[in-house]
C-alpha positions as protocol buffer text, in pm:
chain_id: "A"
residue {
  index: 1
  type: MET
  ca { x: -1161 y: -950 z: -1426 }
}
residue {
  index: 2
  type: GLN
  ca { x: -1013 y: -1171 z: -1166 }
}
residue {
  index: 3
  type: THR
  ca { x: -851 y: -1412 z: -1424 }
}
residue {
  index: 4
  type: ILE
  ca { x: -707 y: -1099 z: -1615 }
}
residue {
  index: 5
  type: ALA
  ca { x: -574 y: -959 z: -1278 }
}
residue {
  index: 6
  type: GLU
  ca { x: -408 y: -1264 z: -1160 }
}
residue {
  index: 7
  type: GLU
  ca { x: -253 y: -1349 z: -1499 }
}
residue {
  index: 8
  type: LYS
  ca { x: -115 y: -970 z: -1487 }
}
residue {
  index: 9
  type: TRP
  ca { x: 5 y: -1033 z: -1128 }
}
residue {
  index: 10
  type: LYS
  ca { x: 209 y: -1374 z: -1228 }
}
residue {
  index: 11
  type: ALA
  ca { x: 355 y: -1164 z: -1510 }
}
residue {
  index: 12
  type: LEU
  ca { x: 490 y: -898 z: -1288 }
}
residue {
  index: 13
  type: TYR
  ca { x: 700 y: -1185 z: -1106 }
}
residue {
  index: 14
  type: MET
  ca { x: 1043 y: -1040 z: -989 }
}
residue {
  index: 15
  type: GLN
  ca { x: 890 y: -649 z: -1004 }
}
residue {
  index: 16
  type: GLY
  ca { x: 739 y: -637 z: -684 }
}
residue {
  index: 17
  type: GLU
  ca { x: 626 y: -270 z: -650 }
}
residue {
  index: 18
  type: GLU
  ca { x: 458 y: -316 z: -977 }
}
residue {
  index: 19
  type: ALA
  ca { x: 277 y: -630 z: -893 }
}
residue {
  index: 20
  type: TRP
  ca { x: 183 y: -494 z: -537 }
}
residue {
  index: 21
  type: ALA
  ca { x: 36 y: -190 z: -709 }
}
residue {
  index: 22
  type: GLU
  ca { x: -195 y: -399 z: -930 }
}
residue {
  index: 23
  type: HIS
  ca { x: -302 y: -589 z: -656 }
}
residue {
  index: 24
  type: ARG
  ca { x: -406 y: -260 z: -479 }
}
residue {
  index: 25
  type: ARG
  ca { x: -559 y: -145 z: -794 }
}
residue {
  index: 26
  type: LEU
  ca { x: -773 y: -436 z: -881 }
}
residue {
  index: 27
  type: ASP
  ca { x: -792 y: -641 z: -526 }
}
residue {
  index: 28
  type: TYR
  ca { x: -680 y: -967 z: -712 }
}
residue {
  index: 29
  type: PRO
  ca { x: -519 y: -1220 z: -660 }
}
residue {
  index: 30
  type: VAL
  ca { x: -662 y: -1296 z: -292 }
}
residue {
  index: 31
  type: LEU
  ca { x: -352 y: -1270 z: -93 }
}
residue {
  index: 32
  type: ALA
  ca { x: -296 y: -1416 z: 298 }
}
residue {
  index: 33
  type: THR
  ca { x: -144 y: -1198 z: 560 }
}
residue {
  index: 34
  type: ALA
  ca { x: 165 y: -1296 z: 685 }
}
residue {
  index: 35
  type: LYS
  ca { x: 119 y: -1467 z: 1036 }
}
residue {
  index: 36
  type: ASP
  ca { x: 448 y: -1268 z: 1130 }
}
residue {
  index: 37
  type: ALA
  ca { x: 389 y: -937 z: 1009 }
}
residue {
  index: 38
  type: LEU
  ca { x: 587 y: -672 z: 1178 }
}
residue {
  index: 39
  type: THR
  ca { x: 323 y: -362 z: 1147 }
}
residue {
  index: 40
  type: GLY
  ca { x: -6 y: -310 z: 1052 }
}
residue {
  index: 41
  type: THR
  ca { x: -302 y: -578 z: 1009 }
}
residue {
  index: 42
  type: GLY
  ca { x: -282 y: -709 z: 654 }
}
residue {
  index: 43
  type: ILE
  ca { x: -137 y: -640 z: 291 }
}
residue {
  index: 44
  type: PRO
  ca { x: -7 y: -283 z: 300 }
}
residue {
  index: 45
  type: LYS
  ca { x: -218 y: -33 z: 145 }
}
residue {
  index: 46
  type: ARG
  ca { x: 25 y: 253 z: 130 }
}
residue {
  index: 47
  type: LEU
  ca { x: 404 y: 304 z: 195 }
}
residue {
  index: 48
  type: GLY
  ca { x: 482 y: 555 z: 511 }
}
residue {
  index: 49
  type: TYR
  ca { x: 673 y: 852 z: 480 }
}
residue {
  index: 50
  type: GLY
  ca { x: 1055 y: 843 z: 547 }
}
residue {
  index: 51
  type: ALA
  ca { x: 1205 y: 974 z: 844 }
}
residue {
  index: 52
  type: THR
  ca { x: 1377 y: 1284 z: 662 }
}
residue {
  index: 53
  type: THR
  ca { x: 1019 y: 1388 z: 537 }
}
residue {
  index: 54
  type: ALA
  ca { x: 917 y: 1496 z: 880 }
}
residue {
  index: 55
  type: SER
  ca { x: 1230 y: 1688 z: 965 }
}
residue {
  index: 56
  type: ALA
  ca { x: 1259 y: 1863 z: 593 }
}
residue {
  index: 57
  type: ASN
  ca { x: 905 y: 1984 z: 557 }
}
residue {
  index: 58
  type: LYS
  ca { x: 748 y: 1961 z: 917 }
}
residue {
  index: 59
  type: ALA
  ca { x: 422 y: 2156 z: 828 }
}
residue {
  index: 60
  type: ASN
  ca { x: 305 y: 1963 z: 538 }
}
residue {
  index: 61
  type: HIS
  ca { x: 407 y: 1658 z: 670 }
}
residue {
  index: 62
  type: ASP
  ca { x: 217 y: 1662 z: 956 }
}
residue {
  index: 63
  type: ALA
  ca { x: -96 y: 1803 z: 715 }
}
residue {
  index: 64
  type: ALA
  ca { x: -49 y: 1497 z: 487 }
}
residue {
  index: 65
  type: VAL
  ca { x: -26 y: 1261 z: 805 }
}
residue {
  index: 66
  type: ALA
  ca { x: -349 y: 1395 z: 948 }
}
residue {
  index: 67
  type: LYS
  ca { x: -535 y: 1364 z: 625 }
}
residue {
  index: 68
  type: VAL
  ca { x: -449 y: 989 z: 601 }
}
residue {
  index: 69
  type: SER
  ca { x: -529 y: 871 z: 954 }
}
residue {
  index: 70
  type: GLY
  ca { x: -157 y: 860 z: 1075 }
}
residue {
  index: 71
  type: TYR
  ca { x: 122 y: 627 z: 985 }
}
residue {
  index: 72
  type: SER
  ca { x: -89 y: 326 z: 965 }
}
residue {
  index: 73
  type: GLN
  ca { x: -4 y: 98 z: 619 }
}
residue {
  index: 74
  type: ASP
  ca { x: -359 y: 8 z: 642 }
}
residue {
  index: 75
  type: SER
  ca { x: -487 y: 352 z: 543 }
}
residue {
  index: 76
  type: LYS
  ca { x: -584 y: 361 z: 178 }
}
residue {
  index: 77
  type: VAL
  ca { x: -456 y: 594 z: -66 }
}
residue {
  index: 78
  type: TRP
  ca { x: -703 y: 855 z: -201 }
}
residue {
  index: 79
  type: TRP
  ca { x: -802 y: 679 z: -522 }
}
residue {
  index: 80
  type: ASP
  ca { x: -853 y: 314 z: -319 }
}
residue {
  index: 81
  type: THR
  ca { x: -1238 y: 349 z: -299 }
}
residue {
  index: 82
  type: LYS
  ca { x: -1336 y: -44 z: -264 }
}
């Protein structure tokens, strides 16, 4: 699985979001965390909600944020069980 995942990750060069999604899905390749990361403690597990989401749909926005432990990029998406 590791070899296949790493080759697919390489094949997705210049397709950053797709490569990131594959990394989250398979946990390969093993990536190092940036030393000067602005937020979070590692490779982001999820994207945050945009600034306009809170103002446009406050009730649902607040409920969603409560379910995923706030705005942390380190909280996993619902399907990430590893």
